[in-house]
BATORDO-521597 format. One record per residue: x, y, z of N, C-alpha, C, O in turn. Coordinates in pm, whole numbers, padded with zeros to 5 digits, always signed. Example, Ala and Ser with C-alpha at 12.3 -4.5 7.8 and 13.67 -1.06 7.14 Angstrom:
BEGIN
+01319-00569+00780+01230-00450+00780+01320-00330+00780+01424-00332+00846;+01285-00225+00708+01367-00106+00714+01290+00003+00787+01341+00114+00804;
This chain:
BEGIN
+14558+01979-07657+14673+01997-07571+14755+02113-07626+14811+02103-07735;+14763+02220-07551+14842+02336-07590+14969+02341-07507+14965+02340-07384;+15083+02345-07576+15210+02358-07507+15274+02486-07557+15291+02505-07677;+15308+02572-07465+15375+02697-07502+15525+02670-07506+15592+02671-07403;+15575+02645-07626+15716+02609-07643+15809+02723-07600+15924+02698-07563;+15761+02845-07603+15844+02961-07566+15879+02962-07418+15980+03020-07377;+15795+02898-07337+15819+02901-07192+15903+02783-07143+15943+02780-07027;+15929+02686-07231+16006+02569-07190+16156+02596-07198+16204+02670-07285;+16228+02534-07106+16373+02546-07107+16430+02455-07216+16358+02375-07275;+16559+02470-07242+16624+02387-07342+16615+02239-07304+16586+02155-07389;+16639+02206-07177+16630+02068-07131+16488+02014-07144+16469+01899-07181;+16389+02097-07113+16250+02055-07127+16214+02030-07273+16142+01936-07304;+16265+02114-07362+16240+02095-07506+16305+01967-07557+16246+01895-07637;+16428+01938-07509+16496+01814-07548+16416+01693-07500+16398+01597-07575;+16368+01697-07377+16289+01587-07323+16159+01572-07400+16115+01460-07427;+16097+01684-07435+15973+01680-07514+15999+01613-07649+15917+01534-07696;+16112+01645-07709+16148+01585-07839+16163+01433-07824+16114+01357-07908;+16231+01389-07718+16250+01246-07692+16114+01179-07671+16089+01071-07724;+16028+01243-07594+15896+01187-07566+15812+01176-07693+15740+01078-07712;+15821+01276-07780+15746+01275-07906+15796+01162-07996+15715+01092-08057;+15928+01144-08005+15982+01037-08089+15938+00900-08037+15905+00812-08117;+15936+00880-07905+15889+00754-07849+15742+00733-07881+15701+00623-07918;+15663+00838-07868+15519+00828-07895+15494+00792-08040+15404+00713-08069;+15571+00849-08132+15554+00818-08274+15586+00671-08303+15517+00607-08382;+15690+00618-08238+15725+00477-08258+15615+00386-08204+15582+00286-08267;+15560+00419-08089+15457+00332-08032+15328+00340-08113+15254+00242-08121;+15301+00454-08173+15181+00466-08258+15193+00369-08375+15097+00299-08407;+15309+00364-08440+15329+00272-08552+15311+00127-08507+15246+00048-08576;+15367+00092-08393+15356-00044-08343+15210-00079-08312+15165-00189-08343;+15138+00014-08252+14996-00010-08221+14914-00026-08348+14828-00113-08356;+14940+00059-08446+14863+00052-08572+14890-00079-08645+14799-00138-08703;+15016-00125-08642+15048-00253-08706+14976-00367-08635+14923-00458-08699;+14973-00362-08503+14904-00465-08426+14755-00464-08456+14693-00569-08470;+14696-00345-08468+14554-00333-08502+14528-00388-08641+14428-00457-08664;+14616-00357-08734+14599-00405-08872+14609-00558-08875+14533-00623-08946;+14703-00613-08800+14717-00759-08797+14592-00823-08741+14545-00924-08794;+14538-00767-08633+14414-00823-08576+14300-00816-08677+14221-00909-08688;+14291-00706-08751+14184-00691-08851+14199-00794-08963+14100-00851-09008;+14321-00818-09006+14346-00916-09112+14315-01057-09062+14255-01137-09133;+14356-01086-08939+14327-01217-08881+14176-01239-08870+14127-01349-08897;+14104-01136-08831+13958-01147-08819+13895-01169-08955+13804-01251-08969;+13942-01097-09057+13887-01114-09192+13914-01255-09243+13827-01317-09304;+14034-01307-09219+14068-01443-09261+13977-01543-09189+13930-01640-09250;+13954-01520-09061+13871-01610-08981+13728-01614-09035+13664-01719-09035;+13678-01500-09082+13542-01494-09137+13529-01581-09261+13419-01628-09293;+13638-01603-09332+13638-01688-09451+13678-01832-09417+13686-01917-09505;+13703-01859-09288+13735-01994-09245+13882-02031-09253+13917-02149-09256;+13969-01930-09257+14112-01956-09266+14184-01885-09152+14131-01793-09089;+14308-01929-09129+14395-01854-09038+14486-01768-09124+14502-01793-09243;+14544-01668-09065+14636-01581-09138+14755-01661-09191+14800-01638-09303;+14804-01756-09111+14916-01840-09155+14880-01922-09278+14962-01938-09369;+14758-01974-09282+14714-02052-09399+14712-01965-09525+14751-02011-09632;+14667-01843-09511+14660-01754-09627+14799-01715-09674+14827-01713-09794;+14887-01685-09579+15023-01648-09618+15096-01764-09682+15173-01744-09776;+15073-01885-09632+15138-02003-09689+15086-02031-09829+15161-02080-09915;+14960-02001-09854+14901-02027-09985+14948-01927-10089+14934-01951-10209;+15003-01815-10044+15048-01712-10138+15157-01762-10230+15161-01724-10347;+15244-01846-10178+15350-01904-10259+15442-01800-10318+15454-01688-10267;+15507-01838-10426+15601-01747-10491+15528-01654-10586+15409-01671-10611;+15599-01559-10638+15540-01461-10729+15503-01521-10863+15425-01463-10938;+15557-01634-10894+15524-01697-11020+15650-01744-11090+15761-01723-11043;+15628-01805-11201+15738-01861-11278+15813-01751-11351+15755-01651-11393;+15941-01771-11365+16022-01677-11441+16003-01701-11591+16047-01620-11673;+15940-01810-11625+15918-01843-11765+16011-01954-11809+16115-01979-11747;+15973-02018-11915+16053-02127-11968+16171-02070-12047+16157-01969-12116;+16287-02134-12036+16403-02087-12113+16377-02101-12262+16320-02200-12308;+16421-02001-12337+16406-02003-12483+16541-02013-12552+16550-02053-12669;+16647-01977-12479+16780-01974-12539+16879-02046-12447+16864-02044-12325;+16980-02109-12508+17083-02177-12429+17219-02143-12486+17234-02119-12606;+17318-02142-12399+17456-02117-12439+17509-02243-12507+17511-02350-12446;+17551-02232-12634+17602-02352-12702+17725-02411-12633+17746-02532-12639;+17805-02328-12568+17925-02376-12499+17891-02441-12366+17967-02526-12318;+17780-02403-12305+17739-02459-12176+17586-02461-12172+17525-02364-12129;+17523-02570-12217+17377-02579-12227+17302-02558-12095+17181-02535-12095;+17373-02565-11982+17306-02539-11854+17277-02390-11834+17194-02354-11751;+17346-02305-11910+17320-02161-11903+17207-02130-12000+17221-02145-12121;+17094-02088-11944+16978-02057-12027+16929-01916-11999+16969-01851-11902;+16841-01871-12088+16782-01737-12076+16640-01744-12129+16615-01809-12231;+16547-01678-12061+16407-01681-12102+16377-01584-12216+16273-01594-12280;+16468-01493-12241+16442-01390-12342+16386-01264-12281+16360-01166-12351;+16366-01266-12148+16315-01148-12078+16426-01089-11992+16515-01159-11945;+16418-00961-11974+16516-00894-11888+16649-00872-11959+16660-00886-12081;+16746-00838-11880+16879-00808-11933+16942-00933-11993+16931-01042-11937;+17009-00916-12105+17075-01028-12170+17194-01072-12086+17272-00988-12041;+17209-01203-12065+17327-01253-11995+17453-01226-12078+17446-01208-12199;+17567-01224-12011+17693-01196-12080+17719-01293-12194+17773-01253-12298;+17682-01420-12177+17707-01517-12283+17624-01487-12407+17669-01514-12518;+17503-01431-12391+17420-01392-12506+17484-01273-12575+17494-01270-12698;+17527-01174-12498+17591-01056-12555+17715-01097-12634+17737-01049-12745;+17797-01185-12576+17920-01230-12644+17887-01303-12773+17954-01283-12875;+17784-01389-12770+17746-01463-12891+17696-01369-13000+17730-01386-13117;+17616-01268-12963+17566-01173-13062+17680-01091-13120+17681-01062-13240;+17777-01052-13036+17891-00975-13084+17980-01058-13176+18050-01002-13262;+17979-01190-13160+18062-01276-13245+17992-01311-13376+18045-01388-13457;+17873-01253-13397+17805-01274-13525+17689-01371-13521+17621-01388-13622;+17664-01434-13408+17551-01526-13399+17422-01446-13382+17424-01330-13342;+17311-01510-13414+17181-01447-13394+17110-01517-13279+17153-01622-13233;+17001-01457-13233+16924-01518-13126+16869-01653-13173+16856-01747-13094;+16836-01663-13300+16784-01790-13354+16889-01899-13338+16855-02016-13318;+17018-01864-13348+17125-01963-13332+17130-02017-13188+17177-02128-13165;+17081-01938-13093+17084-01977-12952+16953-02038-12906+16943-02084-12792;+16852-02038-12992+16720-02086-12954+16723-02235-12920+16798-02313-12979;+16639-02272-12823+16627-02413-12785+16539-02487-12883+16517-02608-12868;
């Protein structure tokens, strides 16, 4: 499809732009629908529905068991991974060690 943009009026170019944007959106929607059908078919070949597979995915996993607890409030715990909670930072600044906070 050859379009000579030089021969189009400003209004025609604006309409062409609108039409192109609509076409791009529908392409994405069609491709997603095709991908969903392909995934459903693959699941069916294994004897499952897509819903069954998605439900079986569950959560990403456990955050881990707590290793440290706040002596002032034992319900506040930390696994030792990620950013230190404020209560851990405060305890360390007051001279306590991580071993003092260990469960």
